[in-house]
C-alpha positions in Angstrom: 0.0 0.3 -0.1 1.3 3.5 -0.9 1.9 6.2 1.8 -0.9 8.3 0.4 -3.4 5.5 0.5 -1.9 4.7 4.3 -2.6 8.5 4.9 -6.2 8.5 3.7 -6.9 5.4 5.5 -5.4 6.6 8.7 -6.8 10.2 8.5 -10.4 9.5 9.7 -9.6 7.3 12.7 -6.9 9.6 13.7 -9.0 12.6 13.6 -11.7 10.8 15.7 -9.2 9.7 18.2 -7.8 13.4 18.6 -11.3 14.9 19.0 -12.0 12.4 21.7 -8.9 13.2 23.3 -9.7 16.9 23.4 -13.4 16.4 24.5 -12.0 14.4 27.6 -9.3 17.1 28.4 -12.2 19.6 28.3 -14.8 17.7 30.4 -12.1 16.5 33.1 -12.8 12.6 32.9 -11.4 10.2 34.8 -7.4 9.6 34.7 -7.4 6.3 33.2 -9.9 7.0 30.6 -7.8 10.0 29.6 -4.6 7.7 29.5 -6.0 5.4 27.5 -7.3 8.1 24.8 -4.1 9.8 25.0 -2.0 6.5 24.4 -4.4 5.6 21.5 -4.5 8.8 19.9 -0.5 9.0 20.2 -0.1 5.6 18.4 -2.7 6.7 15.6 -1.0 10.0 15.4 2.5 8.4 15.0 1.1 6.2 12.2 -0.8 8.8 10.1 2.2 11.2 10.4 4.4 8.8 9.4 2.6 7.8 6.3 2.0 11.5 5.6 5.8 12.4 5.6 6.4 9.6 3.5 4.3 10.9 0.9 7.2 13.4 0.1 9.8 10.6 0.1 10.8 8.8 -3.5 10.6 5.2 -3.1 14.3 5.0 -4.2 16.9 7.5 -3.6 19.6 7.4 -6.0 22.0 9.4 -4.0 21.7 6.8 -1.1 22.7 4.0 -3.3 25.2 5.6 -5.4 27.0 6.7 -2.0 26.9 3.0 -0.8 28.0 2.0 -4.1 31.1 4.3 -4.1 31.8 3.1 -0.3 31.5 -0.5 -1.4 33.9 -0.4 -4.5 36.3 1.5 -2.1 36.2 -1.2 0.4 36.6 -3.8 -2.5 39.7 -1.8 -3.5 41.4 -1.9 -0.4 40.4 -5.4 1.0 39.6 -7.6 -1.7 41.7 -10.8 -1.4 43.0 -9.8 1.9 39.8 -10.7 4.1 36.8 -12.9 3.1 34.2 -11.6 0.9 31.6 -11.6 3.4 33.0 -8.9 5.6 33.5 -6.4 2.6 29.7 -5.2 2.9 28.4 -2.0 3.3 25.9 -2.3 6.3 23.2 -0.1 7.4 20.9 -0.1 3.9 17.8 -0.6 5.3 14.4 1.4 4.1 14.4 3.1 7.3 18.1 4.3 6.7 17.1 5.2 3.3 14.2 7.1 4.5 16.2 9.2 7.2 19.0 9.9 4.6 16.3 11.4 2.2 15.0 13.7 4.9 18.3 15.1 5.5 19.1 15.1 2.0 15.9 17.2 1.2 17.1 19.8 3.9 20.8 19.5 2.9 22.7 22.1 4.9 20.3 23.1 7.5 19.5 21.8 10.9 16.9 19.1 11.2 15.5 18.2 14.4 15.6 14.8 15.8 11.8 15.1 16.7 11.1 15.5 12.8 13.1 12.7 12.0 11.3 10.3 14.5 8.3 11.0 12.4 9.7 8.8 9.6 10.0 6.0 12.0 6.6 6.4 13.8 8.4 7.8 16.7 10.6 4.9 17.2 13.2 5.3 20.1 15.8 3.8 17.9 15.7 6.4 15.3 18.6 8.5 16.4 20.6 5.2 16.8 19.8 4.6 12.6 21.3 8.3 12.3 24.5 7.6 14.1 24.8 4.4 12.0 24.5 6.3 8.8 27.6 8.4 10.4 29.5 5.5 10.9 29.4 5.0 7.2 31.4 8.1 6.9 28.4 10.2 5.9 28.9 13.7 6.6 26.1 14.3 9.1 26.9 16.7 11.9 24.8 16.4 15.1 24.5 19.5 17.5 21.9 21.1 19.8 19.7 23.8 18.9 17.6 25.5 21.6 17.3 22.8 23.5 16.8 20.4 20.8 19.0 17.7 19.0 19.5 18.5 15.3 21.3 16.5 12.3 22.9 18.5 9.3 23.8 16.8 6.2 26.8 18.9 5.2 28.0 17.2 2.1 27.7 14.3 0.2 31.5 13.6 0.7 32.4 10.1 2.2 35.0 10.2 5.1 36.9 7.1 3.9 38.8 6.9 7.3 36.0 5.1 8.6 36.3 2.1 6.3 38.7 0.1 8.7 36.0 0.2 11.1 33.1 -0.6 9.0 35.2 -4.0 7.9 36.3 -4.4 11.5 32.8 -4.2 13.2 31.7 -6.8 10.4 34.5 -9.1 11.6 34.0 -8.4 15.1 30.3 -9.6 14.8 31.2 -13.1 13.4 30.9 -15.0 16.5 31.9 -18.0 14.9 35.3 -16.6 13.7 38.2 -18.4 15.7 40.0 -15.4 17.9 43.2 -16.0 16.2 41.8 -15.6 12.6 39.7 -12.6 13.9 43.0 -10.8 15.2 44.7 -11.7 12.2 42.0 -9.9 9.9 42.0 -7.0 12.5 45.9 -6.7 11.6 45.2 -6.9 8.2 42.9 -4.2 7.9 44.8 -1.9 10.7 41.6 -2.1 13.0 41.8 -1.6 16.6 39.0 -2.7 18.7 39.5 -0.4 21.6 40.4 2.5 19.3 36.9 2.0 17.5 35.3 2.1 20.7 36.6 5.3 22.0 35.8 6.8 18.6 
């Protein structure tokens, strides 16, 4: 189902839920009924506004995929034949990552509040983790605080390739079946220090 169809489907129920909540706020209804109405309206608002903001997000962001392709080619250029193929991947390519990148790209060079970015994930608590993952790919996303609000800014489409050893090293580190001696050998091969990566 398209975001527009989702929006049209969710909008009437959301309006009713908000109207009910507003009526209860005005009438001084019982605490539990008010909380129940709030939680129901909050859920519908998150889902409907997610659909609304997705209307303006293209199904495929070519810039996102081009940057990932550039990164993958550079990883292969550096490490092909030195570490197994399964570690030469570019992580964090989910639809959520793509949508968050798209919102930042649409507002490139300007501050984007974390609250707005959470709209695309229906107010998920993991939204800012997904943004940090984009930064872990070497994308030029700057974080700061503006008037008490966390904000993110996509400053350019340049990739910081100094993150590449960490990208590959993290994939190696996550392989729990890999013997420790081979893990360390791969770390040495790519110049990856797990302790330094944590500090970064």
